[in-house]
N, C-alpha and C positions, 0 to 999 in steps of 0.2 A: 249386369251383363243379360242381356236377353238368352232367351233359350235359343233364338235361331244364332247368335252370336257366338255361345259357346260353343254349338256344331260346328261351326268355320273355322275356331282356336283349334278345338281339339285334332280337326284336321290337319293344321299346319304341324301342332306339336310332335302327333303320329310321323307326319314327312318326314320333319327336322330328327325324329329320334333314329326311324330308319336309316335315313341318309347318313347319320351321325357314325351309327354302328358301323355300316358296310365301310366308309371310310376308313376308320380305323380296324378294323381287321384288314383293310388291303393295304394297310401301313403306311397312307399317305400322311396322314398328320399323328404321329404318335405322340400320347401325352401320358402323363405319369398318374398313378393308383388317383390320389388327392383329387387330380383336375378330373379324370373319367367320373369315380363315383359321384363327386360334387356335380357335374354334369347329368347322372339320373336323379338324383335327387331335387335337381333345380326343376326338372320336368313332370316328376312328380309335384313340386310345390306349384308346378304354374298349372295344374289339373285340378288339384286341389283349391285354390284358390280360382278357378271360374266355375266350378263347383259352389263355391259358397256364393259367388255373385250370383249362381243362377237362384238360388235359395233368397239370396235378400232381394231380388228385383222380382218375385214373384207376387203376387197380390197376397196381401196377409191371411185372407180368408179363403183364401183356394187351399184346399185338402191335399193336394196334389203336391205343394211347396213342402212337406214334410220328406217328400221323397230325393229332391237336393241335398236335403242337409244329412241325411243316413249314407247317402254316398259320400258326402265330404267327410263326414265325420269317419265311416269305414277307410277311406284313402287314406287319411291321418297314421290310422293302424297298420295300415299296409308299406305306408313311407317311412316309418319307425322299423316295421321289417326288414327293407331295404336298407336301411343304414345298418341294422343287425348284419343282415348279409355280406354285408360288402368289404373289399379287402381294406380297406381303412378302420374296420371296427377293429377293438380290440377283443370281443367276443369269435374264439378259436380254441379247437379246430372247425371244420365244417360243421362236422354233427352237432356241435354245440350251438352254431349259430343255426342250422334247423331247426334245432327243436325253439328256440326263444322265436323264431320265425314263425314256427308252426302255431305259438299261441297268437302273436300278432294277428296272422292272417287269417286265422279261426275267427277273431272277434271282426277284422275290416268284411271279410266276406261274409260272415252271418247279417251283420246287417246289410249290404246288397241283397242277399235271398229275402231279407223279410221285408224289404220297399219292394223287390219286384212279384213278391206273393201278394201282399196286402193289395196291391195295384192291379194285379193279372188274375186274381181267381175267380173273379167274377164273367171269365172268358170261358169256363168250364160249365157246360151243359149239366145240372143237377141228374143223378143215376135216379132210378126207381129205389124206393125205401128197404133200407136195408143192402145196398150193393154200393161197391164202390164206383166214385166218377170215373169215367172213362179215362180222362188225363191223366190219372193217377196210375195208370199201368203202364205211363212211360219209364216209371221209376226202376220197375224190373230191368227194361234191358240198360239202361243207363248205368244201372246198381252193377251189372252182369260184367261189364267191359271195364269199370271201373277197379273190380275187385281183380279181374283178370291180369289187369295190366300192372296192378300193385303187385300182386304175388310173381309174374313172368319177370318185372324190370327192377323193382323197387325191394322186395323182401328177401333177397340173397344178399343184399347189401349191409341190412341192419340187425344182423344177429351181431347179440351184444352191445344193443344199444336199446334196452326196453322202452324209453317213455318212447322215442322214436318210432319203434316197431309197433306200438299199438295205436300211439297218438296218430302217426300216418294213414294207419289201415280205418280208423274211427272216422277222421278228416275225410277219406276218399271217399268212404262208404255213408256220409253225409251229407256235408256240404258241398263236395262237388259231384253229388247226385241232386241236389234239390236244386242249385244255382243255375245250370242246365236247364232243368225242367220248369222250372220259374218262367226264365227267359225265352224258353218255347210257349209259355201260355201268354206271356207279351205278342209274342209272334203272333198267336193264331188270333189274341184278340183286336190287334191291329190292323188284322186285314193281311197278312203278309207281306206288311209293308218294307220297302228298302231299309230303311231306318231300325224298324226292329227284327229285321235279318242283321244286319251289323251289331247289336246287342246280344244277339243270340250268339253269332261267331266270337264277341268277345267272352261270351258265357263259356263257350269249348276251347279257345286259347288259355283262359287260366290255369285249368286245371292240366291243361296238354304241357304247359310250360314248366309246371310244376313236375312232372312225371319226365322231362327233358334235364330238370335240373338235380331231382336225387340220383337217377340212374347213372348222372355223368361226375357231379361233384362228388359225390360218397366214394369214389374209388378211391381207394389208398387213403380217405378221412384226410385229406391234407390240411395245414392252417388255414390255405384260401384256395380257391377254384384257379385255375389258369385264363388268363383274359381270355381268349377265346369260347371258353364255358361261362363266363359270365356275359359275352357279348351274344350268343347263340338264345340264351335263356330270354336275357331282357329284349331282344326283336319280338320275339312271342307274349312275355309279358307285360311289357307297356303296350303292345298293340292292344290284348285284350283288356288292359285296365282302359284304355281310352276308347273301345269301340263300345264297352258297356258302359262307361259312365255318360252316352251318350243318353241312356233311358230316361233319368228323369228328364231333360230336356227335351224331349220327343214325346213324354206324356203332357209335360207342361205345354206344351205347341199343341198338342192334339187336342185338351181341353180348349184353349183360347179359341181354335179354329169352333169346333162345336159349340161354343157360347155366342162366336161371332156369327152362325148361320141363324140362332136362336133370335 
């Protein structure tokens, strides 16, 4: 699958996903848990397959080809996390689901962040010797917002859950800081293109979806969340996954256009 086809396919996936969630929330076509979560996994499988096809269709000598590999592999880890978090998983209660999912999503989003960083680091102009590059200062406001949000909305629900307590704090102060910052670098490096803006939006939606997830799912620590809570989270989460998945295809497409000019 070419980069251009992935962009079109991802758009169709996102449209279908949002339509499905709103339809089910409205009660037009109720389905059981197996079908509902099976559809979620099918959507992730389609996104992962498309990403692998982008990797396979890229020229073997193109150094940007590995970006699609990192994103495909990272999305595979997050898809396993989606299964663990689902109502059909035997992992219960919610606190245990989120503990295992934190590890799986941590691996996946680390791969996303590494790919974004290695591609976009040249967008930042070097600072004077001994001084921090200006774009690195972006880490500070993002870190401040993340930490404040964690203490306000998540921390009160984690007392007695030490692994989640410390794990989510570290996750929130590292991966969820770096991923949006690196996505912003890509936005700068792409001359504020519409595509790179969509990638940045995806990098913001993913951590926000987790904020909604933790703040709503953990109340009472049930065996599984209620259906509306799954749906609200999925709209944000899968939207973020689709938008950030555009990154490798956009990077490859831009490279091909540049090579064509040359």
